[in-house]
N, C-alpha and C positions, 0 to 999 in steps of 0.2 A: 859252744857259745850260744846264748839265747838269742833268737831273732827278736829284735825290739818290737817290730810290728805285730808279732804274734804272742808276745809275752803278756803276762798278767799285770794288772795294776800294781799289785804288791811287788812284783819283780822290778817294774820300771821305777818305782818310788822307794826302793829299799833304803836308799841313803837319805831320804827326805825326813825332815822333822815331823814327828807325830806324837800324839799322846801315848802314854805307856799303857793305859788301861782302856778296855771297852766299856761302853755305857749302853744299857738297855733303853730303847725308845719304842714308841708305838706308832704305827701308820694310822693317823687319825683322819686324813682327808686325801682324796685323789681327785685331781682336776685335769681335764683334757685341755692342754694349751693350744695344740694344733693337731694336724693329722699324724704327726710323727713324734710328738713330745708330750709327755704327761708330767704334771707337777705333783709331788708327794709332800705332804706335811707330816713331819715326825714330831710328836709331842715328847718333850725331854724333861727329865727331873732337874729342878733348879739347884744351884746356879749353873749356867752354861755360858762360857765365853769363847769367842773365836774372833778372828780378824777377817775383814772383807777380803775375799779371794781364796780363802782356804777351802779344802775339800774334806769329804768324809770317806774313810774306809767303811764299807757297809758289808756286814756278815749276815748271810741269809740262811734260813733253814734248808738243809739238803743241798746247798751249793758249796762246793769245795773251795772255790776261789772267792776272795772278797772283791766287791765292786768299788770303783773310785768315782765319786760324783761331786761336782762343785756345789757348794752351798749357795743358793740363790736368794735366800732371805737375808735380812740385815741383822747385825749383832743385837739391835734393840728388840727385834722380834723374838730373840731367844730368852728375853727376860719376861717372867710372868707378870700379869696385871690382875686386878681384881675381877676382870671379866674373862680373861683367856689365859691358858697356860702358855709357857714359853715353847717355842717350836723352831725347828729347822726345816727349810724347804729345799728340795732337790728337783732338778729338771732331768728327766730320764728320756734319753733318745731311744726310740724303738729299734731293737737289734736282735735278730735271732742268733747271731754269731757271738754275742756277749752274754754268757749265762746269767750274771747278776741282773743285767738290764732285762733279759727275757723273763726272769722271775718277777721283776717289778712291773712287767707289762702283762702279767696274768690277769684274768678277769677280776674286776674290782671286788666282787663279792668274795673271792677266794683269798685276797690278801688284806683287805681293809680290816683294821683292828689287830693285825698281826704284830708281834714283837720281834724286833731285829736288834742287832748290836752294831754300834758305830764308834768311831773315834776320829777326832779332828787331826788333820795334818796339812802340810804344805807351807811354803814360804813365798808364794806369789801373792803378796799381801799389801794392803795399805795400812799404815805407812811402810815404805821399803825398810827392811831390817837394818841396813847399814847406813841409812841417811837420816839426817835431822829434818823432820817435816817443815820446820821453819825455813829451810833452805830451798824449798820447792815452790816455785811460782807458776809452773805450767805442768799439767798432767795430760798426757795423750793416751787414749785407750784404743787399741786396734783389735776389733772383734772381741771386746771384753765387757766386763761389768762397769759399775760406776762408783768410785770412792766418794765419800761425803765429807767435804772439807771446804770451808769458806775462804774467800780472798785469794782464789787461784783461778786461772783460766783453764777450762776443761775442753778437750777435743775428743770426740768419739767418732772413730771410723768403723762403721758397722757393715761387714760384708757377709752375705748369705744368699742362698738360692731363693729365687722368687717362689712364693708358695704356689702349689698347684691350683689352689682355689682362685688365684689372682686377686686375693683380698689382703691388703697390707696388715689388717688386724691379725692375720695368721702368722705374721713374723714374730718370733719369740721375743716377748718383753717390749715390743714397740708400743703397744697400748699402755703397758705399765709405765713406761717413760712419759707417755703423753698425759696420762690421767692423774699423776701425782707430781708434786713439786719435787723434782728429781734430787736435788741436793739438800733439801731440808733447810736451805738458807736462801731460797728464792734466786738461786744461781742456775741458769740454764746452760747446758753444754753446747758447744758448737759441733753439730752432727753432720756427717756425710754418710749417706746410705747407698751401698753398692749392692745391686742384685744381679745375679747371673741367671742364665737360662730364661731370659726374657728379652724382648726387643724394646727399643726406645718407645715405640708406640704403645706397647703394653705397659711400660712404666708410667707414661703419662696418663693412661686410662686408670691405672691403679691409684695414682695420686688423686685423680678427679673423683674417684668413687669412694675414697676413704671417708669414714663415718663423720669426720670432723676435721677442719683444717689443721694440719700438723703444727703449723707455725703459731697457733693460738697458745700452745703450751710449751713446746720445745722448739728450738731453733734448728730444724733440719735445713741446713744451708743448701744442700744439693742432693739430688738423687741421680744415680747413674745405672744404666743397664750394662754393666761390665764388672770385671774384677777390680779389686783395689789396686791402684797403680802407684808408681814411684812418686808421682806428683802429689797424690793425696798424703803420702807419708811425709813428704817435705813440707806440706802446708800445715801439718800438725805441730811441727817444731821448726822454728825459723832457722834454716840451715846456714844462713849467712851471718848470723849473730852469735858469736862465740860466747858472750856473756849470758845470752838467753839460754843456750844449750846447757850451761853450767847450773842453771836453775830449773831445768826441765827434768821430767821423768816420764818414761814410756813403758806401758804395759802391753805386751803382745801375746795373744793366745789364739790357737788354731791348729790346723794340721801341721805336722813336723816340717815339711818342705817349705810351706809358707812362713812359718815362724822363723826358721833359720834364715830364709831370704830377707825377711824384713829386719831381723836383728842385725844382719850384716850391713844393710843400707844405713841404719842409724849409727852403727859403730864407724863405718866409713865416713859418715858425716862429721865425725869428731866427738860424738857423745861418749862419756865414760861408761864402761861396762856395767858398773853398779847402778847406773841410771836407766838401764834397759833391761826390764824384767820380762821373762818369757815363761809360758806354760804351754805344753803341747797336748793336743787332743789326739787320741789313738783310735 
């Protein structure tokens, strides 16, 4: 039996939905997001369609196993314009133990312009495959991305390690949420930010030194120097209102132990399983 923790992306996702064929793409841009994550822009041949939340199988020269990386750009970005070609963006965590990630962390001059092969897969998507989007009035995201849909309340619970730089701008995608209209419809999410490996005093100092007041653009309701707790999960979905739960959907992504624990909390709350979507990071 394969050990799940040490298995490859393809082994873990063998039963997942994915495209039948691979597509050749080119690494067109490499950007350093923070000390441990780099962003890769892959130029793709049109047309290319995917759903928010899907990932790519990435096949690299000389690497036997395919990598699996979540697409961090929007479906709109995949459509070419008169000025720019369509592209897919990936966030690659630095890891010497993950051969595909290690290849994509080689010196920029060695891999920029390289051609690789990809295909889209995954069902951790918006809208949920088995639900009518019209039936959803509340979306809760736990350590996840952000679907783009009007006329719904959005809750984002974002938990991560405090950056070593003690600069909030080094938290992956926090500046992106701050600097663009997140929903495309002037709808701001209700955000709770949880940072580990820092003290309350350090958290206050980081907020005070942030380059621009967060609340000017997105509603970061609270920041906490601790892990995401049960109370935060309850606040995202009104646990006392059965009718509200029937109109809510929750997306949870993160390490397996955390994902399983949080999923159980929502199911014990009385939410239907089809309304609690999970994806595990390995």
